[in-house]
C-alpha positions, 0 to 999 in steps of 0.5 A, a space after each residue: 500500500 502507498 506510504 507517505 513521502 515527506 511532502 504528504 506528511 508535511 501537508 497533513 501535519 500543517 493542516 493539523 496545526 491549522 485546524 487546531 487554531 481554527 477550533 480553538 478560535 471557535 471554542 473561544 468565540 472568536 469565530 461564529 458557527 457560520 465562519 467555522 462551518 466551511 473550515 470544519 467541513 474541509 476537515 471532515 467535521 460535521 455537526 449532527 443531531 447530538 454531537 460532532 461527527 468526524 469522517 476519516 479518509 481511507 483512500 480506496 479503502 486500503 488499511 494496514 494493521 497499524 492504521 486499524 489499531 489507531 482507529 480502534 484507539 480513537 474510538 476508545 479515547 475520543 468516542 464511545 468505543 466504536 466506529 461506523 464504516 461507510 459506503 465511501 470506504 471511510 470511517 465515521 465517529 459519531 460522538 466527537 467533542 470539538 476540543 478533541 478534534 485537533 488531537 484526533 487529527 494529530 493521532 491520525 497523522 502519526 499513522 499516515 491518515 487524515 480527514 482532509 476533503 472528506 466533506 465540503 464542495 471538493 473532490 472527496 475520498 477516491 474509492 475503488 474495487 475492494 478486491 483490487 490487486 486480488 481479483 482474477 478478472 482485473 486488467 491491473 490493480 486500479 489503486 495506483 491510478 486512484 492514488 495518482 488522482 488522490 495526489 492530484 486532487 488534494 488541495 487542488 486550488 481550482 477544485 477546492 470550492 466546486 459547485 457541489 461535492 464531487 466523487 470519483 471511483 476507479 475500477 479495472 474490471 468489467 465486473 463493477 464492485 464500486 458502483 462506478 457509474 453512479 459517481 460524478 466521474 467513474 473511471 474504468 482502467 481498460 486495455 486496448 490492443 495491449 495498451 492500458 488506458 481509461 474509459 471515462 463515465 461522467 455525470 452519475 449519482 444518486 440523491 434526489 435526482 439519481 442518474 447513471 453516468 454515460 461513457 463520454 470517452 472509451 479510451 484515454 491513454 494512461 499518460 493523459 489520465 490526469 489531464 482528462 480528469 482536469 478537463 472534466 472538472 474544469 467544464 463542470 466548475 465553469 458551468 455548474 450551478 451555484 445558485 441552487 444546491 439541488 441542481 449543482 451536481 455534475 449529473 444535472 449539468 451533463 443532463 441539461 447541457 446534454 452528454 454530447 455538448 458536455 463531451 465536446 467542451 471537455 474535449 476542447 478543454 482537454 486539447 488545450 490542457 495537453 499543450 500546458 503539460 500538466 500531466 505528471 510524468 509516467 515515472 510518477 505513476 510507476 513510482 506509485 505502482 511500486 507500493 502496490 506490488 503483489 505480496 510474496 504469495 507462496 506457490 504450490 499451496 493446497 486448495 483442499 479444505 475440511 468442510 465437515 463443520 457445516 457452519 464453517 462451510 457455509 461461511 466459506 461458501 458465502 464470505 470468501 471470494 476467488 483470488 488470482 493466486 492459487 491457494 488463496 482467497 479474499 475473506 470478507 468480515 461481515 459487519 452485519 450480525 443479525 440484529 446489529 447496526 450495519 457498518 459498526 465495529 467496536 474498538 475490540 473488533 477493530 483491534 482483532 481485525 488488525 491482528 488477523 490482517 497481520 497474521 493472515 493477510 500480509 498486514 492488509 485490510 480493505 473497507 468495502 463500500 458495502 460496509 464490510 471489511 475484507 482481508 484480501 489475501 488469505 491462504 485457504 489453509 488458514 481459513 478455519 483458524 481465521 473463521 474461529 477467531 471471527 466467530 468468537 468476536 461476533 464477526 463470523 456472520 455468513 451473509 455476504 450479498 444476502 438479504 441480511 447484508 444490508 447497507 444502511 445510513 445512520 439515519 435519524 438516530 444521528 443525522 440532522 438531514 434524515 427524515 426517518 430511522 434506518 438502523 432499527 429497520 435494518 435490524 428488524 429486517 435482518 432478524 425477520 429473515 434470519 429467524 425465518 431461515 429464508 436467507 439462503 433460499 433467497 440467494 443474492 439479494 441486495 437490500 439498501 436503506 436510506 433515511 432521506 433523499 440524499 441516498 447515503 444508503 444507496 437505496 436507488 441501487 438496491 435490488 430492494 431499496 427503502 427510502 425514509 421520508 417525512 409524512 405529516 411529521 411521521 416516519 414513512 418508508 417507500 419501497 423501491 425495486 429493481 436497482 443495481 450498482 454493478 456493471 448492469 447498473 439500473 435505478 430502482 423504481 418506487 412501488 407505490 404508497 409508503 409504509 410505517 416501520 412494521 409495514 415496510 418489513 411486511 412489504 419486503 417479505 411479500 416482495 420476496 414471496 413473489 420472487 420465490 414463486 416466480 423465479 426460474 432456475 438460476 435467477 436472482 431477485 433482480 433477474 426475476 424482477 426484470 423479467 416479470 416487471 413491477 405489476 406482480 410485486 405491486 399486486 402482492 404488496 398492495 392487494 
């Protein structure tokens, strides 16, 4: 994984001291909240319902054990003993005191971490495939390209005050495991005639106006990657709405301008920038790529596995993913125990995951945008020992990509923007299906819950999505069907009138009943929905 050089460390250390002074002046009353707000947001500090929330950047989701131990220590020292892993591959702490914020950032800086640009109208944490460097189907490891873009976008003077927040994802496989086309810019590293380059998708996003990004260029040479990204941002920065935050995202610009005209202007800007020589030399990309070289995989490893323990066998079947190296798998640690809070991990669990990564996965962990953790490089021979340790810590739930593997935002329990609670609903649904024993029968079924239209729970992209809304002062939940964040990207559609909390749980179960009755061999829930359409589901749900 990437290691800071002296410039990285100096920038982060300087920001810590700068923010210390800003927080001190706020506490002393020398800054008003209006003056302080843009300063704290650029350092990932939000003021939520009950306390400050700090969002810590985890670039492309990659961590080592030293960093995970620090995240656990911060949870104990400054929070309430836990952290919340997010759909942006970051971690959030929900109970932060302003007087502690500078100390937290200083602690993070000692392990090459920060909270810079995790909020505000700037380029946010760049995400990637959580199986990067381990997946057998990728053209190359996409993380060096994500790191190059991280360095380009950090403190970029032109893009620190964009019309609205900006999110970029980078993948390198035809299988999309990062919701790439639902980003402001999605980049797929591709190979054409043996030459590596990038396809650019621009103008995707969720929120109140969800859109799927169109491909505006199928191939950008790798030595022009940053220049093309700069051109995309410049056109947005020039024309993006600043008078209406609801129409300020690049998806609105691309939609209203038209993809063809937006592309024309990007190409014009790109040609101009090529003459300016802003692209870093390929030697810099090669330098970065050196940090992402494969670990020392052993050869000749056995793939044999004792599956006599049915609980272990189920976990292996559901929570391990094929690896490019023989004798290895990627092992997913579920942060979705039955009745638990999706994405939450206690400090003890974080310490354990750090230790297990060091022992079994070349000292590397990944935060998944599905709010789980993956150990990317685990010997098959070590799986039973790993699973045993996870089971003892409440981290052995065998539910990857099932209806129990719910994505949920913090909702009204924490967020000042939310209209409804997401957490209790996720808990009820996981308990309902776990107790019924139908999770395995349902197979791959992605359920996502957002507590408001901002869609932090990615409800638009769920096979089943749930959106919390306010209805005359009461929490109400809309049911959506048919979304996908994968390479077959689609946006879910609302079934009809909303429900109260108990009613939405019943509606989800009725939707799964339709699927089980109507599916053909090998069909996922999403496949059946696409084949038979909405009407049979609406009839069952609403009678």
